C-alpha distance (Angstrom), angle and dihedral (degrees) to the residues before:
residue distance angle dihedral
M1 . . .
K2 3.82 . .
I3 3.77 127.4 .
I4 3.80 109.7 -155.5
P5 3.85 111.0 -156.9
K6 3.77 107.5 111.7
K7 3.73 113.9 -148.0
K8 3.82 113.8 95.8
V9 3.82 126.7 12.4
W10 3.79 122.1 -147.3
K11 3.78 111.8 -162.4
V12 3.79 118.3 -166.8
I13 3.78 120.5 -177.3
Y14 3.80 120.5 -161.5
Y15 3.77 121.9 -153.7
G16 3.78 127.2 -163.7
T17 3.75 115.0 -122.0
R18 3.81 99.5 -136.1
S19 3.78 115.7 104.5
G20 3.77 111.3 -89.3
D21 3.78 91.3 3.8
D22 3.78 108.8 145.4
C23 3.80 92.1 171.7
R24 3.74 87.4 144.8
K25 3.75 121.7 179.9
E26 3.76 123.5 -172.5
A27 3.75 123.5 -153.5
E28 3.77 119.9 -174.2
V29 3.73 120.4 -163.2
T30 3.78 116.8 -179.5
K31 3.72 117.6 -154.8
N32 3.75 128.5 -158.3
R33 3.77 108.0 -159.5
N34 3.77 89.2 -136.7
T35 3.81 93.9 50.4
M36 3.77 120.6 117.1
A37 3.81 115.6 -74.9
I38 3.80 90.5 -115.4
L39 3.80 93.9 74.1
P40 3.83 96.5 73.6
L41 3.80 88.7 49.2
L42 3.78 90.3 49.9
A43 3.79 90.3 49.7
V44 3.80 91.5 53.0
Y45 3.79 90.5 49.2
L46 3.81 92.4 50.7
L47 3.79 92.0 48.5
S48 3.78 92.3 51.2
L49 3.80 91.9 45.9
A50 3.79 92.2 51.2
A51 3.79 89.5 52.0
F52 3.79 91.7 53.0
L53 3.80 91.8 49.3
S54 3.81 94.0 56.7
V55 3.82 111.7 118.1
S56 3.80 93.1 -127.8
G57 3.78 93.9 48.2
I58 3.79 101.2 -101.9
A59 3.77 135.2 34.3
I60 3.75 117.0 -175.4
C61 3.76 140.1 161.3
A62 3.76 134.9 155.7
E63 3.79 119.5 -111.4
R64 3.80 89.4 -116.4
V65 3.75 140.0 27.2
F66 3.79 113.7 -97.2
R67 3.77 118.5 -137.3
N68 3.81 92.4 -149.0
V69 3.79 135.8 29.5
I70 3.81 123.4 -169.5
V71 3.80 118.4 -173.4
L72 3.80 119.6 -172.5
V73 3.81 121.0 -168.4
G74 3.79 122.3 -162.9
D75 3.79 97.7 -158.8
G76 3.81 112.1 -135.4
M77 3.82 91.7 -2.8
G78 3.79 110.5 151.1
S79 3.78 128.3 -179.3
T80 3.81 92.4 -94.0
H81 3.80 89.6 54.9
T82 3.79 91.0 57.8
T83 3.81 94.3 39.3
L84 3.80 92.5 53.4
T85 3.80 92.0 44.8
R86 3.81 91.3 51.0
W87 3.82 90.8 53.4
Y88 3.80 89.6 47.3
K89 3.81 92.8 48.5
G90 3.79 92.9 46.6
A91 3.80 91.5 -143.2
P92 3.81 139.0 68.7
L93 3.79 119.4 -73.8
S94 3.79 118.9 -117.4
F95 3.79 93.5 -108.4
D96 3.81 93.2 51.0
A97 3.82 86.9 86.0
M98 3.82 93.5 54.9
Y99 3.80 128.3 89.0
V100 3.79 110.1 -91.4
G101 3.80 131.1 -147.9
G102 3.78 138.6 163.7
V103 3.79 129.9 -102.3
R104 3.82 131.2 -166.0
T105 3.79 112.9 -135.2
Y106 3.83 110.7 -166.2
A107 3.82 122.0 126.1
A108 3.81 131.9 -135.7
D109 3.80 91.3 -96.2
S110 3.81 105.8 26.9
L111 3.80 141.1 39.0
I112 3.81 86.2 -138.0
T113 3.77 112.1 55.0
D114 3.76 129.8 -146.3
S115 3.80 120.1 -138.1
A116 3.81 93.2 -102.8
P117 3.83 98.8 60.8
A118 3.80 91.3 35.8
A119 3.80 91.6 55.3
T120 3.81 91.0 43.4
A121 3.81 87.9 56.3
F122 3.82 91.1 49.8
A123 3.81 92.9 45.2
C124 3.81 104.3 35.8
G125 3.80 107.1 21.8
F126 3.81 100.0 -117.3
K127 3.78 133.6 98.1
S128 3.77 106.9 -116.8
M129 3.79 138.9 -179.9
D130 3.77 140.0 -89.8
K131 3.82 118.2 -69.3
S132 3.83 95.7 8.4
V133 3.80 125.1 114.5
G134 3.79 123.9 -164.7
I135 3.80 96.0 -7.6
M136 3.79 134.5 107.1
A137 3.78 117.4 -103.7
C138 3.80 116.0 -93.5
G139 3.80 88.5 -138.2
A140 3.79 141.5 -21.4
T141 3.81 131.0 -120.4
I142 3.81 102.1 169.2
P143 3.83 116.4 94.2
G144 3.78 112.3 -104.5
V145 3.80 96.5 22.1
P146 3.83 107.9 114.0
D147 3.79 120.3 -129.0
P148 3.82 109.2 -105.9
G149 3.81 92.3 -133.0
E150 3.82 113.5 -174.7
S151 3.81 90.3 0.1
R152 3.80 92.7 64.0
C153 3.81 114.4 139.2
K154 3.82 94.2 -3.6
P155 3.81 123.6 135.7
I156 3.80 113.0 -102.5
A157 3.79 128.7 -157.0
S158 3.80 119.0 -101.4
V159 3.79 129.6 -145.3
L160 3.80 88.4 -110.5
E161 3.80 90.1 57.9
G162 3.80 91.7 44.0
A163 3.80 91.0 50.4
K164 3.80 90.0 50.9
L165 3.82 91.0 51.8
S166 3.82 88.2 52.5
G167 3.80 90.5 60.1
R168 3.78 96.5 -103.0
S169 3.78 124.2 133.5
V170 3.81 114.4 -114.5
G171 3.79 135.2 -153.9
L172 3.81 145.3 -177.8
V173 3.81 127.0 -153.9
A174 3.82 125.4 178.6
T175 3.79 139.5 156.3
S176 3.81 90.8 -143.7
N177 3.77 121.6 64.1
V178 3.81 103.4 -64.4
Q179 3.81 89.1 -123.6
H180 3.82 89.6 65.7
A181 3.80 119.1 117.7
T182 3.79 102.3 -90.5
P183 3.83 100.3 47.9
A184 3.81 88.5 36.3
A185 3.81 92.5 60.5
F186 3.81 90.6 58.5
S187 3.80 94.1 47.2
S188 3.81 111.1 27.8
H189 3.81 143.9 35.3
W190 3.80 118.0 -137.6
P191 3.83 138.7 128.9
D192 3.82 94.8 -133.2
R193 3.80 115.0 62.1
A194 3.82 90.0 -170.5
D195 3.82 93.9 61.1
Y196 3.79 92.9 96.5
S197 3.80 94.7 166.5
E198 3.80 92.2 58.4
I199 3.79 92.8 43.4
A200 3.82 91.0 48.8
R201 3.79 91.6 53.8
Q202 3.79 92.4 50.7
Q203 3.80 91.1 48.2
V204 3.80 93.3 51.1
Y205 3.80 92.5 49.8
Q206 3.81 92.2 46.6
D207 3.83 87.0 75.2
I208 3.81 92.9 -134.5
D209 3.80 107.8 -175.0
V210 3.82 98.8 -137.6
V211 3.81 128.5 20.0
L212 3.81 119.8 171.3
G213 3.81 128.9 172.5
G214 3.79 140.5 62.0
G215 3.80 133.9 -43.6
R216 3.81 105.8 91.7
Q217 3.82 93.7 148.5
Y218 3.81 91.7 63.7
L219 3.81 90.5 61.0
L220 3.80 95.5 54.4
P221 3.83 132.6 70.9
T222 3.79 119.7 -117.4
G223 3.80 91.3 -103.1
K224 3.81 90.4 59.1
G225 3.79 98.1 49.8
G226 3.79 95.9 -85.9
T227 3.79 138.4 104.9
R228 3.82 102.7 -117.2
K229 3.81 115.3 122.7
D230 3.81 96.5 -171.9
D231 3.84 91.8 74.8
E232 3.81 91.8 -124.9
N233 3.79 116.3 137.5
L234 3.79 102.1 -149.0
I235 3.80 93.1 -173.4
D236 3.81 87.7 61.7
V237 3.81 88.5 48.2
L238 3.81 90.5 52.8
R239 3.78 92.2 50.3
S240 3.80 90.5 48.9
K241 3.81 87.4 54.3
G242 3.81 90.8 55.9
Y243 3.80 100.7 -101.1
A244 3.77 124.5 148.5
F245 3.81 106.7 -131.3
A246 3.81 117.9 -148.8
A247 3.80 122.5 -164.9
N248 3.81 98.8 -179.4
R249 3.78 144.0 19.7
E250 3.79 95.6 -90.3
E251 3.81 93.7 51.5
M252 3.80 90.2 48.7
L253 3.79 94.0 51.1
K254 3.82 92.0 48.3
A255 3.81 96.2 46.2
A256 3.81 112.6 116.8
S257 3.81 100.2 176.6
P258 3.83 120.7 115.8
K259 3.82 86.3 -133.8
L260 3.80 116.4 57.3
W261 3.80 136.3 172.2
G262 3.79 118.3 -178.2
M263 3.80 120.8 -173.7
F264 3.78 109.2 179.0
A265 3.81 101.1 172.7
D266 3.78 138.5 21.8
D267 3.79 89.0 -115.2
A268 3.83 129.5 -5.6
L269 3.78 124.1 -8.7
A270 3.79 121.1 -112.2
Y271 3.78 124.1 -88.7
D272 3.79 107.5 -88.4
L273 3.80 93.4 -114.7
D274 3.81 91.1 53.5
R275 3.80 94.4 41.2
K276 3.78 93.5 61.4
S277 3.81 93.8 59.5
L278 3.80 105.8 21.6
L279 3.83 106.1 30.0
P280 3.82 109.9 25.2
G281 3.82 89.3 157.3
E282 3.80 89.0 73.2
P283 3.80 116.8 83.0
G284 3.79 120.1 -124.3
L285 3.79 123.4 -118.2
S286 3.80 92.6 -104.7
E287 3.81 91.1 50.9
M288 3.80 92.0 50.6
T289 3.80 90.0 47.3
A290 3.80 91.9 50.5
K291 3.81 92.2 47.7
A292 3.80 92.4 48.6
I293 3.81 91.0 51.0
E294 3.81 90.5 47.1
V295 3.81 91.8 55.2
L296 3.80 99.4 37.3
S297 3.80 96.5 45.2
K298 3.81 91.3 66.0
N299 3.80 88.5 78.2
P300 3.84 107.2 93.0
K301 3.82 89.3 -152.0
G302 3.79 90.6 61.6
F303 3.78 136.0 -120.7
F304 3.80 147.6 -105.1
L305 3.80 118.0 -138.4
F306 3.81 128.8 -173.3
V307 3.83 117.5 -163.2
E308 3.80 126.6 -177.5
G309 3.78 131.5 -167.5
S310 3.78 89.0 -156.1
K311 3.77 105.7 176.0
I312 3.79 97.9 57.4
D313 3.79 80.7 83.4
W314 3.79 94.4 48.0
A315 3.81 92.5 50.9
S316 3.80 89.2 49.2
H317 3.80 92.1 52.3
A318 3.81 86.2 54.2
N319 3.84 92.4 44.9
D320 3.80 88.5 -125.0
P321 3.83 112.2 151.8
V322 3.81 92.3 -173.5
G323 3.79 91.6 59.2
V324 3.80 90.2 45.0
I325 3.81 93.7 53.6
S326 3.80 92.0 42.0
D327 3.77 93.6 58.1
V328 3.81 99.7 33.5
L329 3.82 85.5 58.6
A330 3.81 90.0 49.6
F331 3.80 89.5 48.7
D332 3.79 89.8 48.6
E333 3.82 89.9 55.1
A334 3.81 90.9 50.0
V335 3.81 91.2 51.1
G336 3.80 87.7 50.5
I337 3.82 90.6 54.3
A338 3.81 90.8 51.0
L339 3.81 92.9 47.5
D340 3.80 92.8 48.3
F341 3.80 89.6 53.9
A342 3.80 92.2 46.9
R343 3.80 93.6 49.6
K344 3.79 93.5 48.3
N345 3.78 98.8 42.1
G346 3.80 106.9 31.1
G347 3.78 124.4 -153.8
T348 3.81 90.1 76.5
M349 3.79 129.5 120.1
V350 3.81 117.6 -158.7
I351 3.81 123.1 -165.1
A352 3.82 123.0 -177.0
L353 3.79 120.1 -176.3
S354 3.78 147.7 131.8
D355 3.78 129.3 -110.5
H356 3.82 98.0 -143.3
G357 3.76 143.1 -24.5
N358 3.78 121.4 -94.2
G359 3.77 135.8 -161.1
G360 3.79 98.2 5.5
M361 3.80 86.8 -102.7
S362 3.81 117.4 -164.9
I363 3.78 139.3 176.6
G364 3.78 97.0 -125.8
N365 3.79 128.7 38.1
R366 3.81 139.6 -172.9
G367 3.78 88.2 -62.7
T368 3.80 91.3 63.7
D369 3.82 97.1 47.3
K370 3.81 91.8 116.3
A371 3.80 100.1 19.5
Y372 3.80 104.4 48.8
S373 3.80 93.3 112.2
R374 3.80 89.9 60.0
L375 3.82 97.8 46.1
R376 3.79 106.8 137.6
H377 3.78 125.1 -150.2
E378 3.80 93.6 -119.7
R379 3.82 91.6 50.6
V380 3.80 89.1 65.2
V381 3.78 104.3 28.4
G382 3.81 99.2 37.0
P383 3.83 97.9 70.1
L384 3.81 91.1 42.5
R385 3.79 93.2 53.9
K386 3.79 91.0 53.8
A387 3.82 90.4 65.8
S388 3.81 117.1 93.8
L389 3.82 98.0 169.7
T390 3.79 135.5 37.5
G391 3.79 121.0 -128.3
E392 3.80 88.4 -91.6
G393 3.80 89.4 56.9
I394 3.81 91.2 44.9
E395 3.81 89.4 57.1
E396 3.80 89.3 53.6
A397 3.81 92.1 46.4
L398 3.82 91.9 52.5
K399 3.83 88.1 61.4
G400 3.79 91.8 -154.7
D401 3.81 94.7 -55.6
R402 3.82 107.4 122.9
S403 3.80 96.1 169.6
E404 3.81 114.9 136.6
D405 3.79 92.5 -113.6
N406 3.80 93.5 51.9
V407 3.80 93.4 44.2
K408 3.83 90.3 51.2
R409 3.81 91.1 48.9
V410 3.81 96.2 47.3
I411 3.81 95.6 42.9
A412 3.81 91.2 48.8
K413 3.80 92.7 47.1
Y414 3.80 99.7 45.1
L415 3.82 103.9 26.0
G416 3.80 100.2 28.9
I417 3.81 91.2 -127.7
D418 3.81 116.7 134.8
D419 3.80 100.9 161.5
L420 3.81 104.6 69.2
T421 3.80 114.1 169.2
P422 3.82 119.0 -133.9
G423 3.81 89.1 -104.8
E424 3.80 92.3 51.6
M425 3.78 91.5 47.9
A426 3.80 90.3 51.4
A427 3.81 91.7 49.1
V428 3.82 92.7 53.4
R429 3.79 94.1 44.6
S430 3.82 93.2 49.1
A431 3.82 98.1 42.6
K432 3.79 112.0 130.9
P433 3.81 119.3 -119.4
G434 3.79 109.3 -78.8
K435 3.82 92.1 14.1
M436 3.80 102.2 84.7
N437 3.82 91.0 113.6
E438 3.80 88.1 66.4
A439 3.81 89.2 58.4
T440 3.81 99.8 41.4
G441 3.81 96.5 38.7
P442 3.83 94.3 70.7
L443 3.83 90.8 47.6
V444 3.79 91.8 60.1
S445 3.81 95.6 34.9
M446 3.78 93.7 56.5
R447 3.80 92.5 48.7
S448 3.83 94.0 46.9
C449 3.84 98.1 43.7
V450 3.80 92.8 -114.2
G451 3.80 115.4 150.7
W452 3.80 133.9 -158.0
T453 3.80 132.9 -169.7
T454 3.80 102.3 -171.1
H455 3.80 146.3 7.1
G456 3.80 88.4 -132.2
H457 3.78 139.8 68.9
T458 3.79 123.9 -70.2
G459 3.80 130.5 -141.9
E460 3.81 107.1 -134.1
D461 3.81 127.7 127.8
L462 3.80 113.2 -97.5
F463 3.78 140.6 -154.3
F464 3.75 122.8 -103.6
Y465 3.77 123.7 -166.4
Y466 3.79 126.1 -150.2
Y467 3.79 140.3 -176.0
G468 3.80 123.5 -166.1
M469 3.81 100.2 37.5
D470 3.78 99.8 82.6
R471 3.78 99.1 -162.7
P472 3.81 137.0 77.5
L473 3.79 118.8 -94.5
P474 3.81 128.5 -154.2
M475 3.79 123.9 -124.3
I476 3.81 107.5 -60.9
E477 3.81 138.4 -170.8
N478 3.80 120.9 -106.2
S479 3.81 87.6 -117.4
D480 3.83 89.8 61.2
I481 3.80 90.4 66.9
A482 3.82 92.2 72.5
R483 3.78 92.7 52.7
I484 3.79 92.7 46.5
M485 3.81 89.3 55.2
A486 3.80 94.9 43.2
K487 3.80 93.3 49.4
A488 3.80 89.8 46.2
M489 3.81 87.7 58.2
G490 3.78 92.8 45.4
F491 3.79 102.5 -111.5
D492 3.80 137.7 104.4
L493 3.80 118.3 -123.3
A494 3.80 90.7 -146.6
D495 3.81 90.0 58.1
A496 3.80 90.7 49.5
D497 3.79 89.9 49.6
R498 3.81 92.8 51.3
R499 3.80 88.6 50.9
L500 3.80 98.6 46.5
F501 3.81 107.2 33.7
V502 3.79 117.8 42.8
P503 3.84 120.4 150.9
A504 3.81 104.5 -100.8
E505 3.80 99.8 -149.8
E506 3.79 93.3 47.8
V507 3.81 97.4 49.1
F508 3.80 96.6 41.1
K509 3.81 91.8 48.9
R510 3.80 88.4 58.4
I511 3.81 89.7 63.5
G512 3.81 93.8 43.8
A513 3.80 98.2 -101.7
S514 3.80 126.3 135.6
V515 3.79 122.0 -130.9
T516 3.81 128.8 -156.2
L517 3.78 133.4 166.8
D518 3.80 113.8 -131.1
R519 3.81 104.7 -143.6
K520 3.81 98.4 170.5
D521 3.80 90.0 115.0
P522 3.83 105.4 36.9
R523 3.81 90.5 -162.8
N524 3.80 93.8 51.8
M525 3.80 107.4 34.4
V526 3.81 118.6 173.9
L527 3.80 131.4 -156.7
I528 3.83 109.8 -134.3
V529 3.82 121.1 -156.1
E530 3.82 120.2 -173.4
S531 3.79 133.6 -179.1
E532 3.83 133.6 153.1
G533 3.78 97.3 -21.1
K534 3.80 94.9 -38.7
R535 3.78 124.3 112.5
A536 3.78 129.8 -173.0
E537 3.80 126.6 -168.0
L538 3.80 119.8 -158.9
P539 3.84 113.8 -177.8
L540 3.79 111.9 -143.8
S541 3.80 116.9 -105.3
K542 3.80 92.3 15.6
N543 3.79 135.3 99.1
T544 3.80 97.1 -134.3
M545 3.80 131.1 105.4
R546 3.81 123.3 -170.1
I547 3.80 115.0 -159.8
K548 3.80 123.0 -163.6
G549 3.79 118.4 -168.4
R550 3.77 129.4 110.9
T551 3.78 83.9 -28.4
E552 3.79 132.2 22.4
T553 3.79 121.2 -126.2
T554 3.79 137.9 164.6
R555 3.78 118.6 -145.5
T556 3.79 130.7 -166.1
L557 3.80 111.3 -133.8
E558 3.80 127.9 -147.9
G559 3.80 90.7 -118.6
I560 3.80 142.1 17.1
T561 3.80 132.0 -91.1
V562 3.81 108.2 -114.3
L563 3.80 133.4 -166.7
A564 3.81 119.1 -147.5
P565 3.83 99.8 -151.3
A566 3.81 94.5 -166.4
T567 3.81 92.8 61.8
G568 3.80 101.5 21.1
K569 3.81 90.4 -126.2
V570 3.79 122.4 138.6
Y571 3.80 120.2 -145.9
I572 3.79 125.4 -155.7
P573 3.81 138.3 179.1
R574 3.80 110.9 -88.7
E575 3.80 91.0 -123.4
A576 3.83 89.5 67.4
V577 3.81 89.1 70.8
E578 3.79 92.1 48.4
I579 3.81 91.9 48.9
F580 3.81 91.5 49.1
Q581 3.80 92.3 50.2
K582 3.81 92.8 50.7
S583 3.81 95.7 44.9
E584 3.81 122.1 99.8
């Protein structure tokens, strides 16, 4: 179909979402500004139809390349989480003004995803499996998810890595430890999401421009107050690479370096509600987001920024509505910061979404079975607004004194509850360290008519919000998000993958070199390449390559050397082969 009037041409290019799929279709719609009003509506219809007809289910790209992309993930944030928070806030949330679509959340091996495969889908464009970050699934059991074949268990390039290859600055922000599953999937490649020491090493040697959050202990050896058993002090490594290192809010705000790491807690940061009164030295999520944008936006080529409101998920696991509202509000502020930047500066795409549901949270519980049609606003919001600390903050406020008198005093002061039952009192007094949210959450939930079905994740479709693509989208897969972002920045994830992760033994054998993996120190394994008097050493999980021949040199690579434990294969950046061939 061709529409003749000449004036302005809209060109929309659709891209398939399968790796390496260049099934590119072009649709040109010319628009005369004086044409009937029906033409824009027809254009929108045709765009949506073309998306539905894509073989892989969705095929999307912006008309233009965006200089910047900011993606914000509210971990575990379902629609009830945002609905309840909006009622609590008494005003629209920042992302209410954005376009909204739907996303399917299942993994390659489960109808209910964990954070690791969900984030891998967002970051790398493939549905993966439980516990793994940044690697292809080792198989698939869910109908419709293709078997990975020869790519099983291999590391796969992320949008953060692709953005870095494009010359953009890149950043990570999280309120958990930054080695946690969701930020880890954008910045590392490992089958065990809980191996924070390994993930931390990969992140440090990825040369990410800005990293802000918790997790300091995973950068330090055991002798320096950390948990690392390889004796490497990664904070020293960062400083040797030219990073400013911030340990608190003030140091972060003052930092002027183009390379910034901020570690504000040994593990996760506090809930935002608790932080404001108990830990003011920690920055809030919106402050970290603003600082990251300030630093990254100095690059004229643009930037990619990942931001996570991590502990929405943790509060949901504990069935704690106070923690949920605390950190959905903090996430809302961070989205507002990103949108303000995008509106003022242009050339910026903003995506805000969740990776999965959690808790089966509902407004209404067994107590409203016969009274739901008379549920007043104050009945729900009133008890929630009385709370000034989460369960985590309550544990701190108790200061180790679990006597009945002290529990009554603290619960009344910080939760506004003065009618604890004997069972509730016993639950608070017996709560295990770090688990107080699980005791206080039910107290507030019951009094505010909030229901829960599980302490685990849930498998429903979720909303995602977007700014920059000014058209409606159909229901998409979580793995489509990565390709939307990559195409928005003008690169192909498959190309980035072919550049960053080639099988070392296979490619070096082609040029007559031998490859061995030195396992003498299991915590510091090294790939050894030898050929005609030349020797190269590539430490695993690092981006360095030492070459010994007639001369000795150390080169910094554009990516890291990664072991795939399930197959025993080691993957390297393609440039490592080229450097080895040219060395003397």
